C-alpha positions in Angstrom: -17.1 -5.0 -5.2 -20.1 -7.2 -6.5 -21.2 -5.1 -9.6 -19.5 -2.4 -11.7 -21.0 1.0 -11.7 -23.7 2.0 -14.3 -23.0 3.6 -16.6 -19.8 1.3 -16.9 -16.7 3.7 -17.7 -17.7 6.9 -15.4 -15.1 8.4 -13.2 -15.7 7.6 -9.7 -15.0 9.2 -6.4 -13.4 7.5 -3.7 -16.6 7.2 -1.8 -18.4 5.7 -4.9 -15.7 3.0 -5.1 -15.7 2.1 -1.7 -19.4 1.6 -2.1 -18.7 -1.0 -4.9 -17.7 -3.6 -2.2 -15.8 -6.3 -2.2 -15.0 -8.1 -5.3 -13.9 -12.3 -5.0 -12.9 -12.5 -8.5 -10.8 -9.4 -9.3 -8.4 -7.1 -7.4 -9.2 -3.6 -8.3 -7.8 0.0 -7.3 -9.1 3.2 -8.6 -6.4 5.4 -10.8 -8.0 9.2 -11.1 -11.5 7.9 -11.1 -11.0 5.0 -13.3 -11.2 1.2 -12.1 -7.8 -0.5 -12.6 -7.9 -4.1 -12.6 -4.6 -5.8 -11.0 -3.4 -9.6 -11.5 -3.9 -11.8 -8.6 -0.9 -11.8 -6.7 1.1 -15.6 -7.0 1.7 -17.9 -4.3 5.3 -16.7 -4.0 4.4 -12.9 -3.6 1.4 -13.7 -1.0 4.1 -15.9 1.0 6.8 -13.2 0.8 3.6 -10.6 2.2 2.8 -13.1 4.6 6.4 -13.6 6.3 7.1 -9.7 6.0 3.7 -9.3 8.3 4.7 -11.9 10.4 8.4 -10.3 10.9 7.1 -6.6 11.5 4.1 -7.5 13.8 5.8 -8.1 16.9 8.4 -5.3 16.4 5.7 -2.7 16.3 4.7 -0.4 19.4 1.3 -1.7 20.6 -0.7 1.4 19.2 0.2 0.4 15.6 -1.4 -2.4 13.4 0.2 -3.8 10.5 -2.4 -4.7 7.7 -2.3 -6.9 4.4 -4.0 -6.1 1.0 -6.5 -3.2 2.4 -7.8 -0.1 0.3 -6.3 3.3 1.4 -7.9 6.8 0.2 -4.8 8.5 -1.3 -6.7 11.9 -0.6 -5.5 13.3 -3.9 -8.6 14.9 -4.8 -11.6 16.6 -3.3 -14.3 14.1 -2.0 -16.6 15.2 -4.9 -14.1 14.6 -7.6 -12.4 11.3 -9.4 -10.4 10.0 -6.8 -7.2 7.7 -6.1 -7.4 4.3 -4.1 -4.4 2.1 -3.9 -4.8 -1.5 -2.4 -0.8 -1.8 -1.2 0.6 -5.2 0.1 1.0 -4.0 3.7 0.6 -0.7 5.5 1.4 0.6 9.1 -1.7 2.4 10.8 -2.1 3.7 14.2 -4.9 1.5 15.9 -7.3 4.6 15.9 -7.5 4.6 12.1 -9.0 1.1 12.3 -11.3 2.2 14.9 -12.4 5.2 13.1 -13.2 2.8 9.9 -15.0 0.4 12.2 -17.2 3.1 13.4 -17.7 5.4 10.4 -17.1 3.3 7.7 -15.4 4.3 4.2 -11.5 3.7 4.0 -8.3 4.3 5.8 -6.9 7.4 4.5 -3.5 8.3 3.4 -3.2 11.0 6.4 -3.4 7.7 8.8 -0.9 5.5 7.1 2.7 5.5 8.6 4.4 2.9 6.1 3.3 1.5 2.9 4.9 -1.6 1.2 4.6 -2.7 -2.1 6.0 -6.2 -3.3 7.0 -6.3 -7.1 5.3 -8.5 -9.3 5.8 -9.2 -13.1 3.7 -6.7 -14.3 4.3 -4.2 -11.7 7.7 -2.9 -11.7 7.1 0.5 -13.4 4.0 0.7 -11.3 5.5 0.4 -8.0 8.8 2.1 -8.9 7.2 5.2 -10.6 3.6 5.7 -10.4 2.7 4.6 -6.8 5.8 6.1 -5.7 5.2 9.4 -7.0 1.2 8.9 -5.5 2.3 7.9 -2.3 5.0 10.9 -1.8 2.0 13.2 -3.2 -0.3 11.6 -0.3 2.3 12.7 2.2 2.7 8.9 3.5 6.1 9.3 5.3 7.5 5.5 4.4 7.4 3.6 1.2 9.1 0.3 1.0 9.5 -1.8 -2.4 10.4 -5.4 -2.1 11.5 -7.1 -5.2 11.5 -10.8 -4.6 14.5 -11.0 -7.1 16.6 -13.1 -6.6 18.4 -11.5 -4.6 15.6 -10.3 -2.3 15.6 -6.6 -1.9 13.9 -3.9 0.0 14.4 -0.2 -1.2 13.3 2.1 2.0 12.1 5.6 0.6 11.2 8.5 3.1 9.8 11.7 2.6 12.1 14.4 1.9 10.0 17.7 1.6 9.6 19.0 -2.1 11.8 16.4 -3.5 9.3 13.6 -2.8 11.0 10.5 -1.9 14.6 9.5 -1.3 16.1 6.5 -0.7 20.0 5.2 0.0 19.5 2.3 -2.3 18.5 -1.3 -2.2 19.3 -3.5 0.9 19.9 -7.3 0.4 20.2 -9.9 3.3 19.2 -8.0 6.5 17.5 -4.7 6.4 17.5 -2.8 9.9 15.8 0.8 10.6 14.8 3.1 12.9 12.5 4.7 10.8 9.6 5.0 11.0 10.1 2.4 13.7 12.8 0.2 14.9 12.7 -2.9 12.7 14.9 -5.7 11.6 13.7 -7.8 8.8 15.4 -11.0 7.2 14.7 -10.4 3.1 15.9 -14.0 2.8 13.2 -15.5 4.8 10.7 -13.6 2.6 10.8 -16.6 -0.4 
């Protein structure tokens, strides 16, 4: 994003938000049409994100991609209404979604996301555990992981359970092994 929209303060659609472009000074998300600035991640946060990506990537089937720090349109409002776009720490999508963005432009869409991961920061605990958990469930993203760098490092794996939103079996420490959405084994202690 190179400049704030004129007049500053107007509610934005996801397309208007995407048209703002990249901002190399601040990290923005779109919440019900309003620009919300997130603090820059700490080095520890970015190390954890990179390490998690490095662990996930070789375990994925070839038709999937793991992507760090990219905007997704949660598709929670009609295209002509104020929208919601989040920039999770990691997502897993089909390669065809990346190809679509290359060909058509715009953002990755919630319907293309198989897993979204947020790493809790000092100021994001409520946002990650309450607000984003509800938004990602409303957007029908099948799996949501919340990683807390602790200590100890924990991973809370949430999965959609119909009208109940996300359900989880509680936070895991040490090693996380799952068959959903894919066969993945994560060494949590290696994230820090």
